[in-house]
N, C-alpha and C positions, 0 to 999 in steps of 0.2 A: 741271750746274745742276739742283737738285731741282725736282719738278713744281710745288710751290706757288710757288717763286721764279720759275719760268718763266712760270706763268700771270700772276702779278702784273706781271712785266716786260713781257710781251706786251700786257697790257691798258693799261699806262701808255704803252707805245710807240704803240699804236693811237690812244689819246686825246690824244697829243701832250703828255703830262704830264712827260716826261723833260727834264732839262736837256741842253744841247748836249753836255756832257761825257759824261753817261750814255748819250745816244743814240749817240755816236761809239763808246763802249766796247761797247755792246750790238751794234751793227752789226759791229764788229770780231770779236766772239765768234761771231756768226752766219757771218761770212765764213770763219772758220778751222775751224768745226765744222759739217760738212754735216748730221749727224744732228740737232743742235740747231736749225739753220736750218729743217729740214723740220718739226720739232716746232712751231716758231714759226708757220710758214706754216699748218700744220694747225689750230693753235689760233685763228689769225685767221679762218680759214674757219669754224671751229666757232662763234665769237662772232657772225659775220655770219649764219650759218644759224639760230642761236638767236634772234637779233633778228627774223628773218623768221618763225620759229615763234611768237614772242611776238605779233607783229602779227596772225598768223592767229588766234590765240586771242582777241585783243581784238576782231577783226572778228566772230568767231562770237558773242561776247557782245553786240555791237551788233545783230547779226541777230536774236537772241532778244529784245532790247529792242524792236526794231521790230515784231516779231510780237506782242509783248505790247501795244504801243500800238494796233495794229490791232484786237486783241481788245477792248481797252477802248472803242474807238470803235464796236464792234459790227460791224466788217467781216468778222471771222473768228471762229470759235469755238475759241479756244485759250487755255489758262490762262496767266496771267502768270508769267514765269520769275523766280525769286528767286535771290539769291546773285551773287557776282562770279566772273569768269573765273579759272580756275586755270592758273598758268604752271608748266610742267614743266621742271625743270633736270636735265641729265645731266652727269655728271663728264667731264673731258677724255678719259678712256680710251674713252668711248662716243660720241665726236664723229661718227664715220662713221655710226653707227646713227641718231643724232639728225638728221644732215644728210639722210639718206634720208627720215625721217619728216617733216622740215620741207618737203622738196620736195613730198611727197604732200599735206601740209596746205596748201601754197600753191595747188595745183591745186583743192582743195576750196574755198579762199577765192575763187579766180577764178570758179568756177562759182556760188558763192553771190552774188558781186557781180552776175553776169548776172541772177540771179533778182530781186535788189533793183531793178535797172534796169528789168526788165520790170514789176515791181510799181508803180514810180512812173509809168510811161507808161499803164498800163491797170489801175487798182487794183481795179475791181469785177469785170470780166469774167473775170479770171484768178485770182480769190481761191482757189478750191478746188484747182486744179492746183498753184498755188504753195505752198499749205500742205502738200500731199502731197510736193512736192519738198523743202521745208524739212525735213520730218520724215525723209525719206530721207537727206538730207545729214547731219542730226543723228545718225541711226543709223550711218551710215558713219564719221562722225568718232569716235563712241564705240568702234566696232569697231577703228578705227585706233589709238586710245589703248591698247586691250587688246593689240593686236599689238606696239606699241612696248614694253610691259612684257614680253611674251614674248621679243622680240628682245633686250632688255636682259639677261634671265636667261640666254638662250643665249650671249650675248657674254661674260658673266662666266665661264660654264663653259668656253667656248673659250679665253679668256685664261688660265685656270688650267691647261688642258691644254697650251697653247703654252709656258707658263712652265716646264713639265716636259719639254719636248723636249730630247733629248740634245745637249749642247754638243760640237761638233766642234772639238777643241783643236789648237792649233799646237805644243803641247809637253806633256810630262807629267813629273811628279816624284812625290815621296812626302812625306807628312806624317803626324803622329800626334797623338791627343788627349792633353792633359795635364790637362784639367779637364772632367769629364762633367756638372758642374752648370751651367756657363755656356758649355760647348762651345768651348774654346780649343784650337787646333791649332798645333803647332810644325812649321816647315819651314825651308828655306834662303832667305836674302834674295835671292840671285841668281835664284831661281825666279820671284819676283814681277816681275822686270824684263821677263820674256817676256810678261806679261799686259797687254793693252791695253784690253780690255772686261770680259768676265766672268771671274771667278776662282771655280772650283767645286772641290768634292771629290767623289770617287766611291768608294763602299765596295766590298767584295769581292763584293757581290751585283749590282753594276752600277748602283746608284741614285746619282743626282747631287744635290748640294745647293749652294746659293749661299753664298758666304762673303765677308767683307771683311777687309782688313788692318788690324790695330790696332797693330802694332809692326814696324819694319824697322830692322836694324842691318847695314849693308854691311861694317863693319869686322870683325865676327866672323861674318858671313854667317848671321845668325839672323833669322827673321821669325815673328810670331805672328798667326794668323788667328782670326776668330770666325765660327762658323756662324750665319747670319742667316735661314736657311730654316725656315719654320714647320713644314714636313713632316719635319724631322729629328727622329727619335725619340731620347729620352734613353736612354743606355746605362747598364748597371750600373757600380758603382765600378771604377776602373782596377785592373787586375790587377798593375801594376808601380808601383814608386816611383822617385824620382829620387835617385841617389846624390850626396851633397854633396861627398865627397872624390874625388880622382882615381882612376881605375882602376889596378890594380896591373900591373906589367910581367909579361907572360906570362899574364895572366888570360884565360880562355876567354870568348868572346862570340859572339852570333849576331845577325843582322839580318833584318828583313822589309821589302821594298820593292817598287816597281813599275817595274822596267826594261822590262817588257812589259805587255800587257793582262791580267795576272793577278798575284796576289801571289807573290813569289819569296823563298825562304829562302836565307840565306847564313851561313857561320860562319867564325870565325878566332880570333885572339888579339891582345892588345895587344903590339905589337912595339917601341914607343918611347913615352916619356912626352911628347914634344914633336913638333911637326909639321915641315914643310919649313923648312930653315934655322933650326931651333931655335925655331920660332914656338910660343909658349906657349899660344896660343888652342886649338891642336889637339893630339891625340895620334895616334899612327900605328898602323894596324891591318895585320896580315898577312892579307889576304883579297882577294877580287875584287869589283869593282863596275862597273856599266855606267850609261850615260845613263838617267836615270829613278830611280836609286838616291838621288839627292840628297834629303836630308831623312829618310832611313830611320833608325829608332831602333836604337841599339846596346845590347843587353841582356846582362847577365851571368847566370850560372846561378842566382843568388839572386833573380832577377826584378827587378833594379835597372837603371834606365837609366843608362848610363855615357858616352853620347856620341850625336852626330847626324852621320851621314855628310854630308860636305861636298864633297869633291873627290877625284880620283884623280891620283896623280903619274904623268905620262905617260912619264917616263924609267925607271920601275922597275915591272916586272910584279908584280902582286899587292900593291902598296902603296896604301893608302887612308888618308885623313885624316878624323878625326871631331872635331867641336867638343866641347870638354869641358863637362860639365853645370853647372859653376860659372857659365858664361855664360847658361845657361837661367834660373837663379835670379835673375841680375841683370836679365834681360829681363822676368821676371815682376814684379819690383819696379817696373820702369819702367811696365809696363802698369797696375799697381795705382794709380799716381799719376794716371792718366787718369780723367776724370769718367765714372761709370757702370761702370767696369771693376775696381773695388776688391774685388770678391767672388771673384776668381780663386783657386782652391784646388788644391793638388796632393796626391796620395796619399802617405802615409808608411808604409803597411804593405802590401808586395807579397804577393799571393796565388799568384804563380807559384813561389815558393820551395818546394822539395821535390817538385815535379812533374817527370815525365820531359819530354824535349824536345818530343815530339809533343803532349802535353797543354798545354805552355806555348804552343806555336804556335797551337793551337786557341783558347785563351783570349785571346791577344794580337791575332789577325788582325782582329777586328772593330773595333779601335781604330786601325788603320793604314789610311790612305787614299791614293788616287791624287790628286795635285793636277793640275788641268787649267785651261787658259786659252786665250783667243783675242784 
């Protein structure tokens, strides 16, 4: 549930504005999702503390109005205060900071209330000391507001740093960019089944970026991700193109993938035009692959993508299957039909052609990523 929907639902739940059916559904979601339930509890606490904070602000305004009235009556020498009290709102992500500030403001309000009580019982004899106390409390309150602003800024920086903490993944696989303009990445559909919470990519420098799935097809084991992390820097144009026709039998190919915590090179050749039991979705490679190679690009010497590593035949040593590129084009067409994703573009002119293998690898490795999730 997105933050805005969660806030709206929590407020309607607190105010009793939900229908019995909505309330039952909302409580069932909370019951089955501990993280969501905790977020609702925290938001309810936030609303309550915000209300207390508002009351404190209103009381401060009333205190100034009282002082102004006493000044008008000639009992104290203090100029009349103008303007209305200002209510400070923090977004949900700063609820803990606001709660602390509200608690401090509550203490200030209690102390101010005792001053007013003393004022009403002995208005003349305590005028000057009370004026001094009021001024002191006003100064403290202004200092508190300044500290809240500083805490808020620090919280923003802390949140940004926390968002970039490394994800400890339960699995890893491989994916590669097919569009550097809109940052679309191809990998295997079976990889996404392992992800429960975050799904990130990690480049060969160890930097991690958040992604989201925009296409999944379990039948041909293809998935397309979109990088949604603002810190992801746009890369130069793709050095490879996607071959529209099937790879030739005996064609030499190479792969880059992440079977371990660094990029690994592999090479082989097309050993069969079809996959296991003549499955036409795949072609067969004579090479080796390990866990983590799923989603690796298969490139020929002309710098064309001819397949995507999908699985390894357990009964035959050195036999690997790769999804044919025709299915990538079909996946791209499906993504283009989605709202906001119709700008997906693929490269048609490979720059890897004519380069030696070492140069090809150096140019390609920045576009191949480790897929991680938890």
